[in-house]
C-alpha positions in Angstrom: -11.4 -12.0 23.3 -12.1 -10.2 20.3 -9.4 -9.5 17.2 -9.2 -5.9 15.6 -7.0 -5.6 12.1 -6.6 -1.5 11.2 -4.6 0.7 9.7 -4.2 3.9 8.1 -1.4 5.1 6.0 -0.4 8.6 4.6 2.1 8.9 2.2 2.9 9.2 -1.4 2.0 7.2 -4.6 5.5 5.3 -5.8 4.1 4.4 -9.2 0.6 4.9 -11.4 -2.4 3.2 -10.3 -2.7 -0.1 -11.9 -7.0 -1.0 -12.6 -7.6 -4.6 -13.2 -10.8 -6.5 -12.7 -11.7 -9.4 -11.5 -13.9 -12.3 -13.6 -17.3 -11.1 -11.1 -16.3 -7.8 -12.5 -15.2 -6.0 -10.0 -12.7 -3.5 -9.7 -9.6 -4.1 -8.4 -6.5 -1.1 -8.2 -3.0 -1.9 -7.4 -0.6 0.7 -6.1 2.6 1.4 -4.4 2.6 3.8 -1.0 5.8 5.2 0.2 5.7 6.5 4.1 8.3 8.8 5.5 9.2 9.3 9.0 11.5 12.0 10.5 12.8 12.3 14.0 15.8 13.9 15.7 18.6 11.7 16.8 20.5 12.1 20.0 23.3 14.6 18.0 20.0 17.0 16.6 20.5 15.6 13.1 17.2 15.5 11.5 16.9 11.5 9.9 14.4 10.1 7.6 13.7 6.9 7.0 10.9 5.6 4.1 8.2 2.5 4.2 7.3 1.2 1.0 3.8 -0.8 1.5 2.2 -2.6 -1.4 -1.4 -1.7 -1.4 -5.3 -2.8 -3.4 -8.3 -1.4 -3.4 -11.5 -2.8 -4.5 -14.8 -1.9 -6.0 -16.3 2.0 -6.7 -13.4 3.1 -4.2 -10.8 1.8 -6.9 -12.4 3.4 -10.0 -12.1 6.1 -7.8 -8.4 6.1 -7.0 -7.5 4.9 -10.5 -9.1 8.3 -12.2 -7.8 10.8 -9.8 -4.1 9.5 -8.4 -0.9 9.0 -9.8 2.4 8.7 -8.9 3.9 11.1 -6.3 0.5 12.6 -5.2 -0.3 12.2 -1.7 -3.0 10.0 0.0 -4.3 9.0 3.1 -5.9 5.4 3.4 -7.4 3.3 5.9 -7.9 -0.6 5.7 -6.5 -3.9 7.2 -3.3 -5.6 6.8 -3.2 -9.0 4.9 -0.2 -12.0 5.0 0.2 -13.1 1.4 2.2 -16.4 1.2 4.0 -18.2 -2.2 6.2 -20.3 -4.3 8.1 -18.2 -6.4 9.0 -19.7 -10.0 12.4 -20.5 -8.8 10.8 -22.9 -5.8 11.9 -21.0 -3.2 9.1 -19.6 -0.4 7.5 -15.9 -0.5 5.5 -13.8 1.7 4.5 -10.1 2.3 2.4 -8.1 4.8 
């Protein structure tokens, strides 16, 4: 069975993009994304929650995003999920998706 890893998100940037270059001279930009969801509960009251996502973008797309996007602007992105794990300076194991 084939695997499939694709995600499409639409939200607002939570901070200005941070552009850096890898040793290979590839551009990489990191930014935060807030994705809001609204719904009505069983009493008809509108409810809302927000999912905060850390994102990375590479290459020419990273340079373009850095040039035109800033905190608060809406954006639609398409990408894949990646699981990262590491040991923090205090020795605790950390992870994020």
